[in-house]
C-alpha positions in Angstrom: 102.2 91.0 142.2 105.5 90.2 140.5 103.7 89.7 137.2 102.2 93.2 137.5 105.7 94.5 138.1 106.9 92.7 135.0 104.4 94.6 132.9 105.1 97.8 134.6 108.7 97.4 133.7 107.7 97.4 130.0 106.1 100.8 130.5 109.3 102.1 132.1 111.4 100.8 129.2 108.9 102.2 126.7 109.4 105.7 128.3 113.2 105.1 128.0 112.7 104.3 124.3 110.7 107.4 123.8 113.5 109.5 125.4 116.1 107.8 123.2 114.0 108.5 120.0 113.5 112.1 121.1 117.2 112.6 121.8 118.1 111.3 118.3 115.6 113.8 116.8 117.5 116.6 118.6 120.9 115.2 117.4 119.6 115.2 113.9 118.5 118.8 114.2 122.1 119.8 115.2 123.5 117.6 112.4 121.3 119.5 109.9 122.5 122.9 111.2 126.2 122.0 110.7 125.6 120.1 107.4 126.7 116.9 108.9 127.0 114.3 106.1 126.9 111.2 108.3 123.2 110.6 108.2 123.6 106.9 107.7 125.8 106.7 110.8 123.0 108.4 112.9 120.4 106.0 111.5 122.6 103.0 112.3 123.2 104.3 115.8 119.4 104.8 116.3 118.8 101.2 115.2 121.4 99.9 117.7 119.9 102.0 120.4 116.4 100.8 119.6 117.5 97.1 119.8 119.4 97.6 123.0 116.4 99.2 124.8 114.2 96.4 123.6 116.7 93.8 124.7 117.2 95.3 128.1 113.5 95.8 128.6 112.5 92.2 127.8 115.4 90.9 129.9 114.0 92.7 132.9 110.6 91.6 132.0 111.8 88.0 132.0 113.5 88.3 135.3 110.4 89.7 137.0 107.9 87.3 135.3 107.1 84.5 137.7 106.3 81.8 135.2 108.3 80.5 132.3 108.5 83.2 129.6 106.7 82.2 126.4 107.4 83.7 123.0 104.0 85.4 122.9 104.6 87.1 126.3 108.1 88.3 125.2 106.8 89.6 121.9 103.9 91.3 123.8 106.5 93.0 126.0 108.3 94.3 122.9 105.0 95.7 121.5 104.2 97.5 124.7 107.7 99.0 124.9 107.5 100.1 121.2 104.0 101.4 121.6 104.8 103.6 124.6 108.0 104.8 123.0 106.2 105.7 119.8 103.5 107.6 121.7 106.1 109.6 123.6 108.0 110.3 120.3 104.7 111.4 118.7 104.1 114.0 121.4 107.7 115.2 121.3 107.8 115.5 117.5 104.7 117.7 117.6 106.4 120.0 120.1 109.8 119.9 118.3 108.6 120.9 114.9 106.0 123.4 116.2 108.3 125.2 118.8 112.0 124.1 118.7 112.5 123.8 114.9 109.5 125.3 113.0 111.4 125.1 109.7 112.8 121.6 110.4 110.4 119.8 108.1 111.3 122.1 105.2 115.0 121.4 105.8 114.3 117.7 105.9 112.6 117.9 102.6 115.5 119.8 101.0 117.9 117.2 102.3 115.7 114.4 101.0 115.5 116.1 97.6 119.3 116.4 97.5 119.7 112.8 98.4 117.3 111.8 95.7 119.2 113.9 93.2 122.4 112.1 94.1 120.7 108.8 93.5 119.6 109.9 90.1 123.1 111.2 89.2 124.7 107.8 90.1 122.2 106.0 87.8 122.8 105.3 84.0 120.8 107.0 81.4 118.2 104.7 79.9 117.6 104.0 76.2 114.3 105.8 76.3 115.9 108.9 77.9 118.7 108.8 75.4 116.2 108.7 72.5 114.1 111.5 73.9 117.2 113.6 74.5 118.6 113.2 70.9 115.2 114.0 69.4 115.0 117.2 71.4 118.5 118.1 70.3 117.5 117.6 66.7 114.5 119.8 67.3 116.8 122.5 68.6 118.9 122.3 65.4 115.8 122.5 63.2 114.3 125.4 65.2 117.6 127.3 65.1 117.9 127.0 61.3 114.3 128.3 60.9 114.8 131.2 63.2 118.4 132.1 62.3 118.8 135.8 61.1 120.6 135.6 57.8 122.1 138.7 56.3 120.4 140.2 53.2 123.4 139.1 51.1 122.9 135.4 51.9 121.7 133.5 48.9 120.0 130.1 48.7 123.2 128.3 47.9 124.8 129.6 51.1 121.8 128.6 53.1 121.8 125.1 51.6 125.5 124.7 52.3 125.0 125.7 55.9 122.1 123.3 56.2 124.2 120.5 54.9 126.9 121.4 57.5 124.4 121.4 60.3 123.3 118.0 59.2 126.8 116.7 59.2 127.5 118.0 62.7 124.3 116.5 64.1 125.0 113.1 62.4 128.5 113.0 63.8 127.2 114.1 67.2 124.6 111.4 67.2 127.1 108.7 66.2 129.5 109.8 68.9 126.9 110.0 71.7 125.4 106.6 71.0 128.7 104.8 70.8 129.0 103.1 74.2 131.6 100.4 73.2 134.6 102.1 74.7 135.1 101.0 78.3 136.6 104.3 79.4 133.4 106.2 78.4 131.1 104.3 80.7 131.1 107.0 83.3 130.0 109.5 80.7 126.6 107.8 80.6 126.0 108.3 84.3 123.1 110.7 84.7 125.3 113.2 86.6 127.9 113.2 83.8 125.9 112.9 80.7 125.0 116.5 80.2 128.6 117.7 80.4 129.7 114.9 78.1 127.1 115.7 75.5 127.9 119.4 75.5 131.7 118.7 75.3 131.0 116.3 72.4 129.1 119.0 70.5 131.9 121.5 71.0 134.5 119.0 69.8 132.3 118.1 66.8 132.0 121.8 65.9 135.7 122.4 66.3 136.4 119.4 64.0 134.0 120.7 61.4 135.4 124.2 61.4 138.9 122.9 61.1 137.9 120.8 58.0 135.8 123.5 56.4 137.4 126.8 57.4 137.5 128.0 53.7 133.7 127.6 53.2 131.7 130.8 53.3 128.9 129.1 55.2 131.2 127.9 58.1 130.8 131.1 60.2 127.0 130.8 60.1 127.2 127.1 60.9 129.4 127.9 63.8 127.0 130.5 65.1 124.0 128.3 64.8 125.7 125.4 66.6 126.8 127.7 69.4 123.3 128.9 69.8 122.1 125.3 70.2 124.9 124.7 72.7 123.5 127.4 74.9 120.1 125.8 74.9 121.2 122.2 75.2 121.7 122.4 79.0 117.9 122.8 79.4 117.6 119.2 78.2 119.7 117.6 81.0 118.2 114.1 81.4 119.1 114.1 85.1 117.1 117.3 85.7 114.2 116.0 83.6 114.0 112.8 85.6 114.3 114.7 88.8 111.5 117.1 88.0 109.3 114.2 86.8 109.8 112.1 89.9 110.5 114.4 92.8 106.9 114.3 93.9 107.6 110.7 95.1 109.9 112.1 97.8 107.9 112.2 101.1 107.0 115.8 102.0 105.5 116.7 105.3 104.3 120.3 105.6 102.6 119.8 109.0 104.1 118.5 112.3 101.1 116.2 113.0 101.5 114.3 109.7 105.2 113.8 110.2 104.8 112.8 113.8 102.1 110.3 113.1 104.0 108.6 110.2 107.3 108.5 112.2 105.6 107.1 115.3 103.9 104.4 113.2 107.2 103.5 111.6 108.9 103.3 115.0 106.2 101.0 116.1 106.6 98.8 113.1 110.4 98.8 113.6 109.9 97.8 117.2 107.6 94.9 116.2 110.1 93.7 113.6 113.1 93.8 116.0 110.9 92.4 118.7 110.4 89.2 116.8 114.1 88.4 117.1 114.5 89.7 120.6 111.5 87.8 121.8 112.8 84.6 120.2 116.2 85.1 121.7 114.8 85.5 125.3 112.4 82.7 124.8 115.0 80.2 123.6 117.7 81.2 126.1 117.3 78.8 129.0 119.3 78.6 132.2 121.5 75.5 132.3 120.9 72.9 135.0 123.6 73.4 137.7 125.0 71.0 140.3 123.4 73.0 143.1 120.0 72.5 141.5 120.6 68.7 141.3 121.7 68.6 144.9 118.6 70.5 146.1 116.2 68.2 144.2 114.4 65.5 146.2 115.7 62.0 146.2 113.1 60.2 144.1 114.1 56.6 145.0 114.0 57.3 148.7 110.7 59.0 148.4 109.2 55.9 146.8 110.8 53.7 149.4 109.2 55.7 152.2 105.8 55.5 150.5 106.1 51.7 150.2 106.9 51.3 153.9 103.9 53.4 154.9 101.5 51.6 152.7 98.9 49.3 154.5 99.6 45.6 154.3 96.7 43.9 152.4 97.9 40.4 153.2 
């Protein structure tokens, strides 16, 4: 009977776990509405709550279990608690995102995309991304020269001089962008900063060229072409390119059932993982032998003496 009560207690604590998981889903909903930025704090609190429920549940299971608790039994108790909690959470999630917060999954996806974008912005641009970016900038310069509207008075010498100026600007821009030796420029190669750094470098390069060639008749045309390229260069932002290429990897749930199923499965796996340590703790924690236990124990020597006196005499 007591063993049955022990297993029934795991059902009770499984229901408690389900309520805890559902409560945290509600808290996260309110956090999204107020743009609360402490998502990691909530995740940590959920993990702590998960562990505390499993610990308390197996402790009660241990107290009600009539025999010595084995590791397998303790771990089985953790699995039952986690399974019941996950099933309850599955049902609540279906209700939550179908009735309480119908647009919740879309908001969660937007937040996940924003977090992924921040991860990209903290990363450093790769050599391949740098090479691709510079090749695209060069293509913009070539296309701008081919499509530029020259006045009827422009002769071939003027166009060649402008072409030479464009080449000088691009070569200096290339040299400046690829020079990573200065320690104070390391942040410029973070994905979130690189686009601004590249455009600023292009503006500074153009200003330097204009200052050194202000008397040349081709300088106004060079300036106009470089400014046109500067308006287009923002479309080559490596951070945006990487984001667009990889954003499909961010989990996106458009139906409550899919989200509820995956989340319930993850909670079950979390419970089994945490349960390994909790089961081991309860299995290895033994009650110490007390003086009262020793006093209550039968006197072994006297027991043997009594048996000797009662034994038949064979002599």
